[in-house]
ROTORVEX-297288 format. One record per residue (C-alpha): x, y, z; residue in one letter. Coordinates in nm, 3 decimals. Layout:
// residues N
LOTI	c1	c2	c3	code
LOTI	X	Y	Z	a $
...
***
This chain:
// residues 472
LOTI	c1	c2	c3	code
LOTI	3.648	-6.944	12.282	m $
LOTI	3.902	-6.776	12.542	w $
LOTI	3.837	-6.435	12.452	g $
LOTI	3.443	-6.436	12.412	g $
LOTI	3.185	-6.457	12.723	l $
LOTI	3.240	-6.844	12.738	r $
LOTI	3.636	-6.743	12.868	g $
LOTI	3.500	-6.479	13.050	r $
LOTI	3.278	-6.680	13.237	l $
LOTI	3.556	-6.932	13.246	v $
LOTI	3.816	-6.702	13.437	v $
LOTI	3.557	-6.581	13.646	a $
LOTI	3.466	-6.923	13.819	f $
LOTI	3.875	-6.988	13.862	v $
LOTI	3.940	-6.653	13.956	l $
LOTI	3.637	-6.717	14.258	v $
LOTI	3.740	-7.074	14.312	a $
LOTI	4.125	-6.942	14.351	v $
LOTI	4.067	-6.678	14.602	v $
LOTI	3.787	-6.907	14.807	s $
LOTI	4.022	-7.164	14.818	a $
LOTI	4.344	-6.960	14.893	v $
LOTI	4.090	-6.731	15.162	t $
LOTI	4.004	-7.066	15.329	a $
LOTI	4.323	-7.210	15.345	t $
LOTI	4.443	-6.913	15.497	g $
LOTI	4.193	-6.925	15.771	l $
LOTI	4.214	-7.359	15.819	a $
LOTI	4.628	-7.289	15.817	y $
LOTI	4.588	-6.974	16.056	r $
LOTI	4.345	-7.187	16.312	e $
LOTI	4.502	-7.510	16.289	s $
LOTI	4.842	-7.338	16.403	r $
LOTI	4.668	-7.165	16.641	n $
LOTI	4.491	-7.471	16.787	a $
LOTI	4.843	-7.687	16.791	v $
LOTI	5.070	-7.355	16.930	l $
LOTI	4.780	-7.306	17.247	e $
LOTI	4.758	-7.706	17.282	r $
LOTI	5.134	-7.716	17.304	k $
LOTI	5.172	-7.414	17.480	q $
LOTI	4.929	-7.473	17.786	d $
LOTI	5.061	-7.843	17.806	a $
LOTI	5.415	-7.709	17.838	v $
LOTI	5.295	-7.433	18.123	r $
LOTI	5.124	-7.703	18.277	t $
LOTI	5.362	-7.938	18.348	d $
LOTI	5.666	-7.709	18.329	f $
LOTI	5.458	-7.585	18.663	k $
LOTI	5.429	-7.875	18.859	n $
LOTI	5.765	-7.949	18.772	r $
LOTI	5.935	-7.634	18.903	v $
LOTI	5.657	-7.715	19.241	d $
LOTI	5.814	-7.985	19.287	q $
LOTI	6.164	-8.002	19.275	a $
LOTI	6.162	-7.617	19.438	a $
LOTI	6.053	-7.831	19.782	a $
LOTI	6.379	-8.004	19.786	d $
LOTI	6.593	-7.635	19.651	l $
LOTI	6.762	-7.442	19.937	a $
LOTI	6.774	-7.094	19.926	v $
LOTI	7.018	-6.925	19.814	p $
LOTI	7.162	-7.212	19.542	p $
LOTI	7.514	-7.300	19.474	d $
LOTI	7.529	-7.335	19.139	e $
LOTI	7.578	-7.762	19.220	v $
LOTI	7.223	-7.757	19.385	s $
LOTI	7.099	-7.466	19.120	l $
LOTI	7.187	-7.719	18.825	t $
LOTI	7.052	-8.012	18.994	r $
LOTI	6.710	-7.811	19.044	f $
LOTI	6.780	-7.708	18.657	a $
LOTI	6.825	-8.098	18.554	v $
LOTI	6.517	-8.219	18.841	g $
LOTI	6.240	-7.958	18.646	v $
LOTI	6.385	-8.075	18.275	a $
LOTI	6.271	-8.485	18.400	d $
LOTI	6.018	-8.552	18.237	g $
LOTI	5.944	-8.254	18.011	l $
LOTI	6.095	-8.454	17.731	g $
LOTI	6.357	-8.202	17.496	d $
LOTI	6.258	-7.929	17.683	t $
LOTI	6.596	-7.767	17.783	v $
LOTI	6.529	-7.610	18.219	v $
LOTI	6.743	-7.293	18.277	v $
LOTI	6.755	-7.151	18.634	a $
LOTI	6.856	-6.816	18.697	e $
LOTI	6.918	-6.660	19.045	y $
LOTI	7.077	-6.347	19.057	r $
LOTI	7.432	-6.386	18.860	t $
LOTI	7.405	-6.724	18.924	l $
LOTI	7.287	-6.945	18.603	r $
LOTI	7.258	-7.315	18.549	a $
LOTI	7.102	-7.513	18.262	s $
LOTI	6.985	-7.856	18.199	s $
LOTI	7.140	-7.874	17.908	d $
LOTI	7.559	-7.767	17.906	a $
LOTI	7.514	-7.674	17.512	s $
LOTI	7.189	-7.489	17.498	a $
LOTI	7.164	-7.156	17.342	d $
LOTI	7.043	-6.935	17.640	r $
LOTI	7.061	-6.630	17.390	t $
LOTI	6.701	-6.749	17.273	r $
LOTI	6.573	-6.622	17.625	i $
LOTI	6.483	-6.275	17.562	s $
LOTI	6.517	-5.963	17.798	r $
LOTI	6.211	-5.904	17.762	a $
LOTI	6.064	-6.247	17.905	l $
LOTI	6.318	-6.170	18.175	r $
LOTI	6.187	-5.830	18.268	d $
LOTI	5.825	-5.968	18.241	a $
LOTI	5.899	-6.248	18.513	v $
LOTI	6.083	-6.034	18.735	r $
LOTI	5.808	-5.747	18.753	t $
LOTI	5.507	-5.855	18.728	r $
LOTI	5.564	-6.176	18.931	n $
LOTI	5.402	-6.451	18.727	r $
LOTI	5.457	-6.697	18.430	m $
LOTI	5.494	-6.564	18.154	s $
LOTI	5.567	-6.700	17.774	f $
LOTI	5.690	-6.645	17.438	q $
LOTI	5.752	-6.751	17.084	r $
LOTI	6.108	-6.659	16.908	v $
LOTI	6.264	-6.842	16.609	d $
LOTI	6.667	-6.929	16.604	r $
LOTI	6.860	-7.002	16.253	h $
LOTI	6.528	-7.126	16.137	g $
LOTI	6.407	-7.313	16.384	s $
LOTI	6.047	-7.213	16.601	p $
LOTI	6.106	-7.224	17.041	y $
LOTI	5.855	-7.191	17.288	l $
LOTI	5.995	-7.004	17.585	v $
LOTI	5.841	-6.990	17.927	v $
LOTI	5.945	-6.809	18.244	g $
LOTI	5.815	-6.854	18.560	t $
LOTI	5.954	-6.716	18.901	p $
LOTI	5.992	-6.911	19.226	v $
LOTI	5.808	-6.780	19.567	t $
LOTI	5.821	-6.898	19.912	f $
LOTI	5.487	-7.027	20.008	d $
LOTI	5.389	-6.620	20.123	s $
LOTI	5.389	-6.547	19.780	g $
LOTI	5.729	-6.345	19.817	t $
LOTI	5.953	-6.401	19.501	p $
LOTI	6.275	-6.575	19.607	s $
LOTI	6.479	-6.458	19.368	g $
LOTI	6.500	-6.722	19.140	l $
LOTI	6.328	-6.789	18.843	d $
LOTI	6.334	-7.070	18.585	v $
LOTI	6.244	-7.093	18.193	y $
LOTI	6.135	-7.388	17.981	a $
LOTI	6.284	-7.402	17.646	i $
LOTI	6.090	-7.645	17.429	s $
LOTI	6.083	-7.676	17.018	s $
LOTI	5.788	-7.626	16.855	l $
LOTI	5.939	-7.817	16.507	r $
LOTI	5.677	-8.102	16.580	a $
LOTI	5.400	-7.876	16.535	e $
LOTI	5.572	-7.623	16.238	q $
LOTI	5.578	-7.951	16.039	d $
LOTI	5.262	-8.072	16.128	d $
LOTI	5.073	-7.756	16.028	t $
LOTI	5.305	-7.745	15.727	a $
LOTI	5.131	-8.082	15.648	g $
LOTI	4.810	-7.936	15.646	i $
LOTI	4.915	-7.673	15.431	l $
LOTI	5.061	-7.902	15.204	d $
LOTI	4.757	-8.113	15.207	a $
LOTI	4.554	-7.845	15.073	v $
LOTI	4.806	-7.714	14.855	r $
LOTI	4.768	-8.095	14.669	d $
LOTI	4.434	-8.049	14.672	g $
LOTI	4.384	-7.718	14.492	l $
LOTI	4.509	-7.876	14.108	l $
LOTI	4.163	-8.103	14.176	p $
LOTI	3.975	-7.809	14.292	v $
LOTI	4.085	-7.596	14.023	l $
LOTI	3.998	-7.881	13.736	l $
LOTI	3.649	-7.939	13.860	l $
LOTI	3.596	-7.587	13.852	t $
LOTI	3.668	-7.497	13.504	v $
LOTI	3.433	-7.848	13.425	a $
LOTI	3.144	-7.701	13.619	l $
LOTI	3.217	-7.332	13.474	a $
LOTI	3.198	-7.456	13.108	l $
LOTI	2.920	-7.671	13.177	l $
LOTI	2.781	-7.373	13.331	a $
LOTI	2.894	-7.168	13.067	a $
LOTI	2.714	-7.357	12.802	r $
LOTI	2.396	-7.363	12.975	t $
LOTI	2.380	-7.028	12.947	v $
LOTI	2.558	-6.931	12.626	l $
LOTI	2.329	-7.155	12.428	r $
LOTI	2.066	-6.942	12.394	p $
LOTI	2.221	-6.665	12.357	v $
LOTI	2.467	-6.851	12.062	r $
LOTI	2.088	-6.957	11.928	e $
LOTI	1.967	-6.558	11.969	l $
LOTI	2.322	-6.489	11.794	g $
LOTI	2.210	-6.698	11.458	r $
LOTI	1.870	-6.533	11.480	a $
LOTI	2.002	-6.237	11.465	t $
LOTI	2.219	-6.244	11.188	r $
LOTI	1.939	-6.421	11.036	r $
LOTI	1.749	-6.171	11.083	h $
LOTI	2.021	-5.939	10.946	a $
LOTI	2.050	-6.179	10.610	a $
LOTI	1.656	-6.107	10.559	g $
LOTI	1.557	-6.395	10.644	d $
LOTI	1.305	-6.226	10.928	l $
LOTI	1.121	-6.559	10.983	t $
LOTI	1.400	-6.667	11.197	s $
LOTI	1.313	-6.728	11.555	r $
LOTI	1.440	-6.880	11.883	v $
LOTI	1.322	-7.140	12.096	v $
LOTI	1.199	-7.021	12.439	v $
LOTI	1.460	-7.181	12.746	p $
LOTI	1.237	-7.317	13.024	k $
LOTI	1.156	-7.114	13.324	g $
LOTI	1.120	-6.743	13.379	r $
LOTI	1.466	-6.607	13.421	d $
LOTI	1.642	-6.337	13.252	e $
LOTI	1.683	-6.544	12.914	l $
LOTI	1.383	-6.696	12.849	a $
LOTI	1.254	-6.348	12.894	d $
LOTI	1.504	-6.217	12.647	l $
LOTI	1.421	-6.458	12.431	a $
LOTI	1.081	-6.455	12.401	r $
LOTI	1.109	-6.032	12.377	d $
LOTI	1.355	-6.131	12.048	f $
LOTI	1.038	-6.307	11.893	n $
LOTI	0.791	-6.089	11.995	d $
LOTI	1.033	-5.795	11.879	t $
LOTI	1.071	-6.029	11.526	a $
LOTI	0.713	-6.079	11.507	e $
LOTI	0.674	-5.733	11.533	a $
LOTI	0.965	-5.627	11.222	l $
LOTI	0.860	-5.884	11.007	e $
LOTI	0.455	-5.771	11.013	t $
LOTI	0.628	-5.416	10.954	s $
LOTI	0.811	-5.549	10.705	v $
LOTI	0.563	-5.706	10.506	d $
LOTI	0.358	-5.372	10.552	e $
LOTI	0.587	-5.214	10.380	l $
LOTI	0.674	-5.377	10.087	r $
LOTI	0.361	-5.437	10.007	e $
LOTI	0.310	-5.075	9.994	q $
LOTI	0.624	-5.007	9.845	e $
LOTI	0.556	-5.209	9.594	a $
LOTI	0.261	-5.057	9.534	k $
LOTI	0.386	-4.735	9.510	a $
LOTI	0.621	-4.900	9.217	r $
LOTI	0.327	-5.029	9.038	r $
LOTI	0.152	-4.698	9.066	f $
LOTI	0.491	-4.485	8.936	v $
LOTI	0.542	-4.765	8.632	a $
LOTI	0.178	-4.755	8.569	d $
LOTI	0.125	-4.385	8.580	v $
LOTI	0.408	-4.348	8.351	s $
LOTI	0.315	-4.608	8.098	h $
LOTI	-0.038	-4.424	8.040	e $
LOTI	0.126	-4.131	7.980	l $
LOTI	0.363	-4.251	7.771	r $
LOTI	0.075	-4.286	7.476	t $
LOTI	-0.086	-3.923	7.516	p $
LOTI	0.308	-3.805	7.495	l $
LOTI	0.376	-3.904	7.261	a $
LOTI	0.097	-3.718	7.065	a $
LOTI	0.195	-3.434	7.246	m $
LOTI	0.546	-3.430	7.145	t $
LOTI	0.429	-3.497	6.800	m $
LOTI	0.212	-3.172	6.822	v $
LOTI	0.426	-3.033	6.982	a $
LOTI	0.692	-3.063	6.748	t $
LOTI	0.478	-2.964	6.485	v $
LOTI	0.415	-2.653	6.674	l $
LOTI	0.799	-2.550	6.720	d $
LOTI	0.870	-2.641	6.322	e $
LOTI	0.596	-2.364	6.244	d $
LOTI	0.691	-2.157	6.524	a $
LOTI	0.896	-1.873	6.285	a $
LOTI	0.514	-1.803	6.089	q $
LOTI	0.352	-1.732	6.409	l $
LOTI	0.276	-1.420	6.609	p $
LOTI	0.500	-1.344	6.845	p $
LOTI	0.308	-1.426	7.166	d $
LOTI	0.220	-1.771	7.024	t $
LOTI	0.595	-1.876	6.920	a $
LOTI	0.696	-1.857	7.204	h $
LOTI	0.376	-2.015	7.357	a $
LOTI	0.443	-2.306	7.079	a $
LOTI	0.849	-2.311	7.193	r $
LOTI	0.736	-2.344	7.526	t $
LOTI	0.494	-2.616	7.493	v $
LOTI	0.739	-2.813	7.274	s $
LOTI	1.047	-2.718	7.537	a $
LOTI	0.793	-2.881	7.921	e $
LOTI	0.703	-3.181	7.681	t $
LOTI	1.001	-3.269	7.570	a $
LOTI	1.094	-3.220	7.948	r $
LOTI	0.834	-3.424	8.057	l $
LOTI	0.882	-3.693	7.806	s $
LOTI	1.280	-3.746	7.925	r $
LOTI	1.049	-3.723	8.331	l $
LOTI	0.835	-4.025	8.215	v $
LOTI	1.103	-4.226	8.095	d $
LOTI	1.298	-4.165	8.378	d $
LOTI	1.070	-4.289	8.623	l $
LOTI	0.962	-4.556	8.358	m $
LOTI	1.330	-4.657	8.398	e $
LOTI	1.397	-4.632	8.789	m $
LOTI	1.101	-4.853	8.824	s $
LOTI	1.268	-5.074	8.642	r $
LOTI	1.502	-5.073	8.868	f $
LOTI	1.327	-5.134	9.205	d $
LOTI	1.137	-5.395	9.108	s $
LOTI	1.443	-5.584	8.953	g $
LOTI	1.355	-5.603	8.623	a $
LOTI	1.624	-5.436	8.447	a $
LOTI	1.898	-5.670	8.296	r $
LOTI	2.189	-5.621	8.124	l $
LOTI	2.276	-5.716	7.760	n $
LOTI	2.633	-5.763	7.775	l $
LOTI	2.870	-5.753	7.497	g $
LOTI	3.237	-5.689	7.411	e $
LOTI	3.284	-5.343	7.327	v $
LOTI	3.621	-5.048	7.294	d $
LOTI	3.499	-4.866	7.572	l $
LOTI	3.669	-4.585	7.429	a $
LOTI	3.461	-4.585	7.111	e $
LOTI	3.125	-4.627	7.326	t $
LOTI	3.244	-4.336	7.522	v $
LOTI	3.302	-4.157	7.188	r $
LOTI	3.006	-4.225	6.990	n $
LOTI	2.798	-4.075	7.318	t $
LOTI	2.924	-3.760	7.332	l $
LOTI	2.869	-3.744	6.959	a $
LOTI	2.574	-3.829	6.947	l $
LOTI	2.437	-3.551	7.159	r $
LOTI	2.644	-3.302	7.019	g $
LOTI	2.906	-3.275	7.281	w $
LOTI	3.244	-3.353	7.078	t $
LOTI	3.331	-2.983	7.105	e $
LOTI	3.241	-2.870	7.442	r $
LOTI	3.419	-3.194	7.614	v $
LOTI	3.797	-3.317	7.606	r $
LOTI	3.819	-3.684	7.553	a $
LOTI	4.121	-3.857	7.677	e $
LOTI	4.035	-4.218	7.563	l $
LOTI	4.314	-4.421	7.504	p $
LOTI	4.226	-4.751	7.228	p $
LOTI	4.221	-5.091	7.292	g $
LOTI	4.026	-5.109	7.614	v $
LOTI	3.765	-5.349	7.531	r $
LOTI	3.535	-5.535	7.813	a $
LOTI	3.274	-5.704	7.856	v $
LOTI	2.940	-5.461	7.899	v $
LOTI	2.605	-5.350	7.840	d $
LOTI	2.671	-5.037	7.580	p $
LOTI	2.331	-4.850	7.625	r $
LOTI	2.375	-4.876	8.009	r $
LOTI	2.703	-4.742	8.009	i $
LOTI	2.580	-4.490	7.758	d $
LOTI	2.300	-4.366	7.929	v $
LOTI	2.580	-4.304	8.263	a $
LOTI	2.777	-4.172	8.058	v $
LOTI	2.629	-3.922	7.907	a $
LOTI	2.425	-3.854	8.286	n $
LOTI	2.702	-3.780	8.387	l $
LOTI	2.863	-3.558	8.124	v $
LOTI	2.521	-3.382	8.106	g $
LOTI	2.529	-3.279	8.506	n $
LOTI	2.867	-3.177	8.409	a $
LOTI	2.823	-2.895	8.169	l $
LOTI	2.466	-2.785	8.302	r $
LOTI	2.567	-2.748	8.672	h $
LOTI	2.971	-2.716	8.669	g $
LOTI	3.185	-2.536	8.402	a $
LOTI	3.363	-2.605	8.142	e $
LOTI	3.609	-2.776	8.027	p $
LOTI	3.436	-3.069	8.103	v $
LOTI	3.710	-3.412	8.050	t $
LOTI	3.624	-3.712	8.002	v $
LOTI	3.884	-4.010	8.087	t $
LOTI	3.910	-4.347	8.032	l $
LOTI	4.200	-4.518	8.265	a $
LOTI	4.231	-4.915	8.243	p $
LOTI	4.433	-5.048	8.570	g $
LOTI	4.423	-5.395	8.728	g $
LOTI	4.063	-5.553	8.774	d $
LOTI	3.893	-5.207	8.716	w $
LOTI	3.863	-4.968	8.385	v $
LOTI	3.724	-4.612	8.520	t $
LOTI	3.528	-4.313	8.328	v $
LOTI	3.605	-4.008	8.517	e $
LOTI	3.416	-3.714	8.430	v $
LOTI	3.561	-3.387	8.545	a $
LOTI	3.476	-3.018	8.533	d $
LOTI	3.615	-2.648	8.617	r $
LOTI	3.344	-2.540	8.818	g $
LOTI	3.253	-2.455	9.205	p $
LOTI	3.205	-2.797	9.279	g $
LOTI	2.986	-2.931	9.469	l $
LOTI	2.892	-2.819	9.868	a $
LOTI	2.995	-3.104	10.151	p $
LOTI	2.643	-3.094	10.266	d $
LOTI	2.544	-3.192	9.898	v $
LOTI	2.774	-3.487	9.868	l $
LOTI	2.614	-3.759	10.080	p $
LOTI	2.277	-3.655	9.891	h $
LOTI	2.415	-3.597	9.522	v $
LOTI	2.257	-3.943	9.400	f $
LOTI	1.934	-3.943	9.588	d $
LOTI	1.664	-3.926	9.373	r $
LOTI	1.471	-3.566	9.284	f $
LOTI	1.774	-3.444	9.498	y $
LOTI	1.874	-3.043	9.439	k $
LOTI	2.150	-2.866	9.587	a $
LOTI	1.962	-2.579	9.605	d $
LOTI	1.631	-2.576	9.736	s $
LOTI	1.558	-2.258	9.530	a $
LOTI	1.577	-2.387	9.239	r $
LOTI	1.228	-2.625	9.159	t $
LOTI	1.315	-2.665	8.781	r $
LOTI	1.605	-2.764	8.566	s $
LOTI	1.626	-2.882	8.212	e $
LOTI	1.690	-3.259	8.377	g $
LOTI	1.443	-3.484	8.548	s $
LOTI	1.649	-3.486	8.908	g $
LOTI	1.672	-3.855	8.862	l $
LOTI	2.048	-3.852	8.589	g $
LOTI	2.303	-3.927	8.884	t $
LOTI	2.086	-4.219	9.011	a $
LOTI	2.044	-4.377	8.754	i $
LOTI	2.426	-4.407	8.607	a $
LOTI	2.407	-4.525	8.966	l $
LOTI	2.231	-4.777	8.895	e $
LOTI	2.305	-4.865	8.586	n $
LOTI	2.676	-4.909	8.712	a $
LOTI	2.558	-5.166	8.995	r $
LOTI	2.428	-5.363	8.735	l $
LOTI	2.801	-5.386	8.639	h $
LOTI	2.906	-5.430	8.947	g $
LOTI	3.016	-5.093	8.966	g $
LOTI	2.990	-4.777	9.141	t $
LOTI	3.019	-4.461	9.102	i $
LOTI	3.203	-4.196	9.338	e $
LOTI	3.203	-3.813	9.361	v $
LOTI	3.439	-3.557	9.509	a $
LOTI	3.598	-3.205	9.464	n $
LOTI	3.855	-3.157	9.274	r $
LOTI	4.207	-2.989	9.453	p $
LOTI	4.232	-2.700	9.190	d $
LOTI	3.843	-2.660	9.126	g $
LOTI	3.527	-2.834	9.023	g $
LOTI	3.338	-3.155	9.090	a $
LOTI	3.497	-3.502	8.958	v $
LOTI	3.250	-3.817	8.918	f $
LOTI	3.432	-4.150	8.896	t $
LOTI	3.251	-4.418	8.687	l $
LOTI	3.447	-4.808	8.867	r $
LOTI	3.344	-5.118	8.665	l $
LOTI	3.471	-5.458	8.700	p $
LOTI	3.736	-5.523	8.369	w $
LOTI	3.537	-5.821	8.215	r $
LOTI	3.747	-5.924	7.917	r $
LOTI	3.689	-6.120	7.631	g $
LOTI	3.765	-6.511	7.581	e $
LOTI	3.972	-6.351	7.296	g $
LOTI	4.079	-6.003	7.466	a $
LOTI	4.445	-6.012	7.534	e $
LOTI	4.557	-5.935	7.884	e $
***
């Protein structure tokens, strides 16, 4: 679930929600903090200025330490927990003797004295925030008196207020995320439902059900367009496939009908050609050569027709297995003997390898592979029977030049010629294809490769189905 599109949608929703919440929280915190601090600053500056003006009216300049202290206390009176520090040249006095005067920075002192107007600064001491406001005391003419007054006010309450806002927002973040996940799952379900239906329909198409369609969602959005396009494509594909199947069926019927119709005249031609071939020795040389040529070509045409009939049965699904438990070594040995290949082929056939197969089709497959090796490879040709596990293999190897890399993928193609100039051969061009179809009927296959030391090797691989009485 979480590795698919649904998970990515949920993650995207959550990330957007988190980024939005964090951004909104940061902006709200900054604005609220600035608003609280500005309100505090304005209040302190206003009250502080008023208190300084009132207290300065009763202060004689230059002041002594006692009068300066009384002045500082008088200014602090009514400012709450604010500490007031008064400085006249080198004389300093504070409304709170225990106050930390180092909270007044040199930069603030310089600003008050040089600018001759009220200045302020926020400082932090030992983890606590403070607002320090300084102002010079001037005479009525505006001339500086040399007396500077500073108010040190704690910002702890304001800091706690803004922290409370931040905590409230943070506590509300989890419900927002949960709601976001729920909304994301709902949105993902709405978006992915047609996508899932489209995926199921596509899989049904891949499995061969070309009638599968999807329900087009309401609306004119991209998903609805995609569903309509899929249905249109599926309909066009179904129509094309039906036409191709019909054409293929007609072609198969044509090949089967032609092959069937050719069998009767071919049988007669074969009989006549056999008689001519037997009497060729008593005929003039040219006539004898023509008779033998007719006989050979008639036999070749007869084999081609038989192979075409066999391929048409494979294509139409009419080919069936006639299974029986046989000794594979004896079956392969009979195949070689029947065709007179016993002396030309080296057989390595261990006895006792019994399996449930169709002996006629195994005979055809092995004969085609061995005949192909003898015609296109080089002797010695080796046939090896090797049982093992759930499979039994029959390997046919020759010592010829092997197969070119561009030929290997097409060895089992029908009528494929490795040499385009070789338009005629003794075989029909269907031998390896028929061998592969017979192997597939058994649930097996045929593999081809080149031997490291030269030559091609065909491996017939069959599932080892044993009879009930066979030894394990």
